[in-house]
C-alpha positions as CSV (number, residue, x, y, z in Angstrom):
1,M,4.5,-34.6,32.0
2,A,5.2,-31.0,32.3
3,M,2.8,-28.1,30.6
4,R,4.7,-26.6,28.0
5,E,4.6,-22.9,28.9
6,R,5.2,-21.9,24.9
7,G,5.8,-23.7,22.1
8,D,2.1,-25.7,21.6
9,R,0.6,-23.2,19.1
10,P,4.3,-21.0,17.7
11,W,2.6,-20.6,14.8
12,L,0.6,-18.2,16.6
13,V,2.5,-15.5,16.9
14,H,2.8,-14.9,13.2
15,V,-1.0,-14.4,12.9
16,P,-1.1,-11.1,13.1
17,F,0.6,-9.7,10.3
18,A,-0.7,-12.9,7.9
19,V,-4.6,-10.6,8.5
20,V,-2.3,-7.7,7.3
21,L,-1.1,-9.5,4.6
22,L,-4.4,-10.4,3.8
23,L,-5.7,-7.0,3.6
24,L,-2.4,-6.2,0.9
25,A,-4.0,-9.0,-1.0
26,G,-7.3,-7.5,-1.6
27,A,-5.8,-4.3,-1.9
28,V,-3.5,-5.5,-5.2
29,V,-6.0,-7.7,-6.1
30,R,-8.7,-4.3,-6.3
31,A,-5.7,-2.5,-7.3
32,L,-5.6,-5.2,-10.5
33,Q,-8.9,-4.8,-11.4
34,Y,-8.7,-0.9,-11.9
35,H,-10.1,-0.2,-8.5
36,W,-6.8,1.2,-7.6
37,R,-8.5,4.0,-5.0
38,E,-10.3,0.9,-4.1
39,G,-7.0,-0.1,-3.9
40,A,-5.5,2.3,-2.0
41,V,-8.0,2.6,0.9
42,L,-7.4,-0.9,1.4
43,V,-3.2,-0.5,2.1
44,G,-3.7,2.6,4.5
45,V,-6.9,-0.2,6.7
46,A,-4.7,-2.8,6.5
47,L,-2.0,0.1,7.8
48,F,-4.4,0.7,10.1
49,V,-5.1,-2.9,11.6
50,A,-0.7,-3.4,11.3
51,G,-1.0,-0.7,13.7
52,A,-3.4,-1.1,16.4
53,L,-2.5,-4.9,16.5
54,R,0.7,-3.4,18.2
55,A,-0.4,-1.7,20.3
56,L,-2.7,-4.3,21.5
57,L,-0.6,-7.2,21.8
58,P,2.0,-7.7,23.8
59,E,5.5,-7.7,22.7
60,E,6.1,-11.0,22.4
61,K,3.2,-11.9,20.5
62,A,3.4,-9.2,17.4
63,G,5.4,-12.1,16.1
64,L,6.9,-9.2,12.7
65,L,4.6,-6.5,13.4
66,A,6.8,-5.6,16.2
67,I,9.9,-4.1,14.7
68,R,11.1,-1.1,16.8
69,G,9.2,0.1,20.1
70,K,6.0,-0.2,20.7
71,A,5.1,3.5,20.5
72,V,7.5,4.1,16.8
73,D,6.2,1.5,15.7
74,V,2.3,2.6,16.9
75,A,2.6,5.9,15.5
76,T,4.5,5.1,12.5
77,Y,1.9,2.3,10.8
78,A,-0.7,5.9,11.9
79,A,1.2,8.7,9.6
80,L,2.3,5.6,7.2
81,C,-2.5,5.2,7.0
82,A,-2.9,8.3,8.0
83,A,-0.6,10.3,4.8
84,V,-1.5,7.0,2.7
85,L,-5.7,7.5,2.5
86,Y,-5.2,11.6,2.2
87,I,-3.5,9.8,-0.9
88,A,-6.5,8.1,-2.4
89,L,-8.9,9.8,-1.0
90,T,-8.1,13.6,-2.3
91,I,-5.9,12.7,-5.6
92,V,-7.9,13.3,-9.0
93,G,-7.4,13.0,-12.9
94,G,-5.3,11.7,-13.5
95,P,-4.8,8.2,-15.7
96,F,-6.4,6.4,-13.9
97,D,-9.7,8.7,-13.5
98,T,-13.4,6.7,-13.9
99,S,-14.6,10.0,-12.9
100,S,-15.0,11.0,-16.8
């Protein structure tokens, strides 16, 4: 009986994307609990993790994190991460401000 090189566990290719989705689910929960800044930071963390996984994993194991070329994907995830974290950490006031 020959060993199969690929296909023994085809669902494993979806694990990186599932990790990112779990982080995003945590972000939604925090935002719904009126901790919007923590939720936004978790979105930034999810984007960072997506970029790191895309950079580290080979193309065939990146699953749904692979959209374009590796360099473009990593740069896009990094830029979105930086933008979300900057906004989350610098906005003051507004309807969700809890500092008063």
